[in-house]
C-alpha positions in Angstrom: -2.2 6.7 17.3 -1.2 3.3 15.6 1.2 1.9 18.0 -1.3 1.7 20.7 -3.6 -0.4 18.4 -0.9 -2.7 17.3 -0.9 -6.0 19.2 2.2 -6.3 21.5 4.5 -9.1 21.0 6.2 -11.1 23.9 8.7 -14.1 23.8 8.3 -17.1 26.3 9.3 -20.7 26.7 5.7 -21.7 27.3 2.1 -20.7 26.5 1.0 -18.4 29.1 -2.0 -19.1 31.2 -5.2 -17.8 29.7 -4.0 -17.3 26.2 -5.6 -18.8 23.1 -3.2 -21.3 21.5 -2.6 -20.9 17.8 -1.5 -24.2 16.6 -0.5 -24.8 12.8 -1.6 -27.8 10.9 1.0 -28.9 8.3 0.5 -31.9 6.0 -2.6 -32.7 7.8 -0.7 -33.1 11.2 -0.9 -30.5 14.1 2.7 -28.9 15.1 1.9 -29.4 18.8 0.2 -32.3 20.7 -3.6 -31.9 20.8 -6.6 -34.1 22.0 -8.0 -36.2 19.0 -11.4 -34.8 19.2 -10.0 -31.0 18.6 -8.5 -32.2 15.2 -10.9 -34.7 14.0 -11.9 -33.7 10.4 -9.8 -30.7 10.3 -7.7 -31.3 7.0 -5.4 -28.2 7.5 -6.0 -26.6 4.0 -3.9 -23.2 3.7 -5.8 -20.5 5.8 -8.5 -22.9 7.2 -9.2 -22.3 10.8 -11.1 -24.0 13.7 -11.8 -22.7 17.3 -11.8 -25.6 19.5 -12.0 -26.1 23.4 -9.3 -28.3 24.9 -8.8 -29.1 28.7 -6.5 -26.2 29.4 -8.4 -23.5 27.4 -8.9 -22.5 23.9 -7.0 -23.5 20.7 -7.3 -22.1 17.2 -6.1 -24.6 14.6 -4.7 -23.1 11.4 -3.9 -24.9 8.2 -0.5 -24.4 6.4 -1.2 -26.8 3.6 1.3 -29.3 2.6 4.4 -27.0 2.7 5.2 -24.0 4.7 6.7 -20.7 3.4 6.9 -17.2 4.8 3.8 -16.0 2.8 1.8 -18.9 4.0 2.8 -18.2 7.6 1.9 -14.5 7.2 -1.5 -15.6 6.0 -2.1 -18.4 8.4 -1.2 -16.0 11.4 -3.5 -13.4 10.0 -6.4 -16.0 9.6 -5.7 -17.2 13.1 -5.8 -13.8 14.6 -9.2 -13.3 13.0 -10.4 -16.6 14.7 -9.2 -15.6 18.2 -12.2 -14.2 20.3 -12.0 -10.4 20.5 -9.6 -9.0 23.1 -8.3 -12.2 23.9 -4.3 -12.7 24.2 -2.8 -15.4 22.0 0.3 -17.4 21.9 2.0 -19.6 19.2 4.9 -21.6 18.1 4.2 -21.1 14.3 7.3 -19.2 13.8 9.3 -22.4 14.8 8.6 -23.9 11.4 11.9 -24.0 9.6 11.4 -21.1 7.1 13.6 -17.9 6.7 11.9 -14.9 8.3 9.3 -17.0 9.9 9.2 -14.9 13.1 8.7 -11.6 11.0 6.1 -13.3 9.0 4.0 -14.4 11.8 4.3 -11.0 13.6 3.2 -9.1 10.5 0.4 -11.6 9.7 -1.0 -11.6 13.2 -1.0 -7.8 13.3 -2.7 -7.5 9.9 -5.3 -10.0 10.8 -6.0 -8.2 14.1 -6.7 -4.7 12.3 -9.9 -3.0 12.7 -10.9 0.5 11.6 -12.9 1.8 14.7 -12.3 5.5 14.6 -15.9 6.1 13.7 -17.6 3.5 16.2 -19.7 4.8 18.9 -19.5 1.8 21.0 -16.3 0.6 22.8 -14.1 -1.8 20.6 -11.9 -4.4 22.2 -8.3 -3.8 21.7 -6.6 -6.6 19.8 -5.1 -9.4 22.0 -1.4 -9.5 22.5 0.8 -12.3 21.0 3.3 -14.5 22.8 5.9 -16.2 20.5 6.6 -19.6 22.2 10.3 -21.1 21.9 12.3 -17.9 21.3 12.6 -15.6 18.5 15.1 -13.2 17.1 14.4 -9.6 18.5 15.5 -7.9 15.3 12.8 -10.0 13.3 10.2 -9.0 15.9 11.1 -5.3 15.7 11.0 -5.4 11.8 7.6 -7.1 11.6 6.2 -4.7 14.0 7.6 -1.7 12.0 6.2 -3.1 8.8 2.7 -3.8 10.4 2.8 -0.3 12.0 3.3 1.2 8.5 0.5 -0.9 6.9 -1.8 0.2 9.7 -1.0 3.9 9.0 -1.6 3.5 5.4 -5.0 1.7 6.0 -6.2 4.2 8.5 -5.6 7.2 6.0 -7.3 5.4 3.2 -10.3 4.3 5.4 -10.9 7.6 6.7 -13.8 9.5 5.1 -12.9 12.1 2.7 -14.7 14.8 4.5 -12.1 14.4 7.4 -8.9 14.5 5.4 -8.8 17.6 3.4 -5.6 17.9 1.4 -4.1 20.4 4.0 -4.9 18.2 7.0 -3.6 15.1 5.4 -0.4 16.9 4.2 0.1 18.1 7.8 0.0 14.6 9.1 2.1 13.1 6.6 4.7 15.8 7.0 4.8 15.2 10.7 5.4 11.5 10.0 8.2 12.2 7.5 10.0 14.8 9.6 9.8 12.5 12.8 11.5 10.0 10.6 14.4 12.4 9.9 13.4 13.6 6.4 13.5 17.5 5.6 10.0 18.2 4.7 8.2 21.1 2.8 4.5 21.3 2.3 3.6 23.5 -0.7 0.2 25.4 -0.7 -1.7 26.5 -3.9 0.5 29.5 -4.2 3.8 27.7 -4.1 2.3 25.0 -6.5 1.5 27.6 -9.0 5.0 29.1 -8.7 6.6 25.7 -9.2 4.6 25.3 -12.4 2.5 22.3 -11.4 -0.2 23.1 -14.0 -1.7 19.6 -14.0 -2.2 19.4 -10.2 -3.8 23.0 -10.2 -6.0 22.0 -13.0 -7.3 18.8 -11.2 -7.9 20.9 -8.1 -9.8 23.6 -9.8 -13.2 22.0 -9.2 -12.9 21.6 -5.5 -13.4 24.2 -2.8 -10.5 22.5 -0.8 -7.0 23.8 -1.9 -4.4 21.3 -3.0 -1.1 20.4 -1.2 2.1 19.0 -2.3 4.3 17.1 0.2 8.0 17.3 -0.7 10.5 15.5 1.5 14.1 14.4 1.2 17.0 12.8 3.1 20.4 12.3 1.5 22.2 8.9 1.2 23.1 6.3 -1.4 21.5 4.7 -3.4 18.7 7.2 -3.7 15.2 6.2 -4.4 12.3 8.7 -5.1 8.9 7.8 -4.2 5.8 9.3 -5.8 2.3 8.6 -4.5 -1.0 9.4 -6.1 -3.1 11.5 -3.6 -6.6 12.1 -5.0 -8.3 12.5 -1.6 -11.7 12.1 -3.2 -12.4 11.3 -6.9 -15.9 12.2 -8.2 -14.5 11.8 -11.8 -14.8 15.6 -12.2 -17.2 16.7 -15.0 -16.8 13.0 -16.4 -18.6 12.0 -13.4 -18.6 8.5 -12.1 -21.7 6.5 -11.2 -22.7 6.2 -7.6 -21.5 2.6 -7.6 -17.9 3.5 -8.6 -17.8 6.5 -6.4 -18.6 4.7 -3.1 -15.0 3.8 -2.3 -13.3 6.7 -3.8 -12.1 8.0 -0.5 -9.1 5.4 -1.2 -8.1 7.1 -4.4 -5.1 8.4 -2.2 -3.8 4.9 -1.2 -0.8 5.4 -3.3 0.2 8.4 -1.4 -0.6 6.6 1.8 1.5 3.7 1.0 4.5 5.9 0.0 4.6 8.0 3.1 4.0 5.3 5.4 6.7 3.0 3.7 9.1 6.1 3.6 9.0 6.7 7.1 9.8 3.0 8.1 12.4 2.7 5.2 14.2 5.7 6.9 14.2 3.9 10.2 15.1 0.3 8.9 17.7 1.4 6.4 19.4 4.6 7.5 21.9 4.9 4.8 19.5 4.8 1.9 18.7 8.2 0.3 14.9 9.0 0.0 12.8 11.5 -1.7 9.0 11.7 -1.4 6.6 13.6 -3.7 2.8 13.4 -2.9 0.3 15.6 -4.7 -2.9 16.0 -2.6 -6.2 17.2 -4.0 -9.9 16.4 -4.7 -11.2 15.7 -8.2 -14.5 17.5 -8.1 -16.9 19.2 -10.6 -17.4 22.7 -9.3 -17.7 25.7 -11.6 -14.2 26.0 -12.1 -13.4 22.3 -12.9 -11.2 21.5 -15.8 -13.2 20.4 -19.0 -12.7 18.0 -21.6 -10.7 19.7 -24.3 -8.6 21.5 -22.0 -4.8 21.5 -22.6 -2.6 21.6 -19.5 1.1 22.3 -19.2 3.0 19.9 -16.7 6.2 21.0 -14.7 8.4 19.8 -17.4 6.8 21.7 -20.1 5.0 19.0 -21.9 1.3 19.6 -22.7 -1.6 17.1 -22.2 -5.0 17.4 -23.9 -7.6 16.4 -21.2 -10.4 14.2 -22.8 -11.7 12.5 -19.8 -11.5 14.3 -16.3 -11.8 11.1 -14.6 -8.3 10.2 -16.0 -6.8 12.7 -13.3 -4.4 10.5 -11.3 -1.8 10.5 -14.3 -2.2 14.3 -14.5 -1.0 14.9 -10.9 1.6 12.2 -11.3 2.9 13.8 -14.4 4.0 17.0 -12.1 5.1 15.0 -9.3 7.2 12.6 -11.5 8.8 15.7 -13.3 9.9 17.1 -9.8 11.2 13.6 -8.7 13.6 13.1 -11.6 15.1 16.7 -11.4 17.4 15.7 -8.4 18.6 12.8 -10.3 17.8 9.7 -8.1 19.0 6.3 -8.9 15.5 5.0 -9.1 11.9 6.5 -9.2 9.0 4.5 -8.1 5.3 5.6 -8.3 2.3 4.0 -6.6 -1.2 4.7 -7.7 -4.8 3.6 -7.9 -4.6 4.6 -11.6 -6.7 2.4 -13.7 -9.7 0.3 -13.7 -8.0 -1.5 -16.7 -5.5 -2.9 -14.4 -8.1 -4.2 -12.0 -10.1 -5.8 -14.9 -6.8 -7.4 -16.1 -5.5 -8.8 -12.9 -8.4 -8.7 -10.3 -8.4 -7.5 -6.8 -5.2 -9.2 -5.4 -2.5 -8.4 -8.0 -1.0 -5.1 -8.9 0.4 -4.3 -12.3 3.9 -3.3 -12.6 5.5 -1.4 -15.4 9.2 -0.7 -15.5 11.8 1.1 -17.7 14.1 -1.9 -17.7 14.1 -5.7 -17.0 16.5 -5.0 -14.2 14.2 -2.5 -12.5 11.3 -4.9 -13.0 13.0 -7.9 -11.5 14.0 -6.0 -8.3 10.4 -4.9 -7.9 9.1 -8.3 -8.4 11.5 -9.7 -5.8 10.5 -6.9 -3.3 6.9 -7.9 -3.8 7.6 -11.6 -3.4 9.5 -11.0 -0.1 6.7 -8.8 1.2 4.0 -11.2 0.2 2.4 -8.7 -2.2 1.6 -10.1 -5.7 2.9 -8.1 -8.6 2.7 -8.9 -12.3 4.9 -7.4 -15.0 3.2 -5.6 -17.8 4.6 -4.3 -21.2 5.5 -0.7 -22.4 5.2 -1.3 -26.2 6.6 1.8 -28.0 4.0 1.2 -31.0 1.2 1.6 -28.4 2.1 5.4 -27.9 -0.3 6.0 -30.6 -3.1 5.4 -28.1 -2.0 8.7 -26.3 -1.4 10.7 -29.5 -3.1 13.9 -29.6 -3.8 16.3 -32.6 -3.4 19.5 -30.4 -0.9 18.8 -27.7 2.0 16.5 -27.0 -0.2 13.8 -25.7 -3.9 13.1 -24.5 -4.9 11.9 -21.0 -6.8 8.8 -22.1 -6.2 6.0 -24.7 -9.5 4.6 -25.3 -11.2 1.4 -23.9 -8.6 -1.1 -24.6 -5.0 -1.3 -23.1 -5.9 1.3 -20.6 -3.5 0.7 -18.0 -0.6 0.5 -20.6 -1.8 3.8 -22.1 -1.6 5.4 -18.6 1.9 4.0 -17.9 3.1 5.3 -21.3 1.9 8.8 -20.4 3.8 8.6 -17.1 7.1 7.5 -18.9 6.9 10.9 -20.8 7.8 12.5 -17.4 10.7 10.3 -16.2 13.3 10.7 -19.1 16.2 8.3 -18.8 15.9 7.9 -15.0 15.2 4.2 -13.9 11.6 4.0 -13.1 8.8 1.7 -12.2 5.2 2.3 -11.8 2.9 0.4 -9.6 -0.8 0.3 -10.3 -2.6 -0.7 -7.3 -6.2 -0.1 -8.4 -7.3 -3.6 -7.5 -5.3 -4.8 -4.5 -5.5 -1.4 -2.6 -9.0 -2.3 -1.3 -10.3 -5.6 0.1 -13.8 -6.1 -1.3 -14.3 -8.7 1.4 -13.0 -9.9 4.7 -9.9 -12.0 4.3 -6.9 -13.4 6.3 -5.0 -10.4 6.3 -7.7 -7.9 7.3 -11.3 -6.9 7.0 -13.0 -5.3 4.0 -11.4 -1.9 3.3 -8.2 -0.5 2.8 -5.3 -3.0 2.4 -2.2 -1.0 2.5 -0.9 -2.7 -0.4 2.4 -1.4 -1.5 3.9 -0.5 1.9 5.5 -4.0 2.2 6.9 -4.0 -1.3 8.6 -0.6 -0.9 10.1 -1.4 2.4 11.4 -4.8 0.9 12.7 -2.7 -2.3 15.0 -0.5 0.1 16.8 -3.7 0.9 17.1 -4.7 -2.8 18.5 -1.5 -4.1 22.0 -3.0 -4.3 20.8 -4.9 -7.3 20.3 -2.0 -9.4 
């Protein structure tokens, strides 16, 4: 499915005839000779593009600002891809800028900028044009760049797909197939097995839906061993604490954490064969049927802790409580969960930065380094012990919401109750999981945020 939509990448010592040339403009000067009238008035601000006709064809000018780095190249390549006429092949020497990882950054950026979600289009859509890297490039960088882009495509496709066409059972099957093909041992638990395994929170969230939940569990031995947990709410109506129509419109993406975790894990397995991996993905709708959980209910999670439900729209932390309990039982070296968890994180950090909560400064710094390498912006958030009062309950071990203020912190503190002493990080992607408008790295819709960070993380684990 995905590889056929991914632009092919070739290497040549010249721009192929008929290709649209992509030329970077660094510090106001084009990196290749061009006619003066093609560049007149083009200042080369980062991400700025211009499509111009020159005697030998078409050229896309793309700004790199005053200084090039890997993230700037990634975004410039994406912006240029969006400026290339649909279906036309392109060629570039952007990767010849003296930046470490330049070829990979250009390959990833061009692929992400070329992404379109066309599954439900009735008219034929042009395939993205292939890319030629002019002047040589390391094959390993190209392969890694394509692997990262392919994983992000998969995560975007899953999140963009309408909820009606990705029931938990179907989605679990697709995810299991991908993980099995990557060499992991995979098990998909149905509702009976979920009950046997005492995942009381997942069952409660699923109770209001006419579609049964699933739990994807996958493992591959190795060292160091990282466990990945992804929130998989296939559609979130809010349950009985129902969302407004405006906030429900994009809730097909509430499984973006699960999509990122599974897509990344398959690529991590291929790129880093020695790393141990575990994957835990709870998949369910959150609906308001007659059996739906109710405010005031008390749930018992896998590890025996109880949670009073005050807001059924704070359901993601409930399914993660069960999944995190499972994840720590095998004693991994690190647990990382990825979730579209709180609107509070989006209020605090906007649509392009994820909140990171970590059990130690060391874990936090490793995650931040991975995010920087991937070009995904993460911001560290606190886990103050005195804020635990926000989730204090008079009838249970905790409650599932802490009120209006400090909401992202309260949610993270609840998750911390289910990881014990295992090193752990929580990435709240509520904002950056979705592009609210077209941008250099893709169109409006699912972003695949988190995939790149997790893949880069597998190369930073030696620092723990």
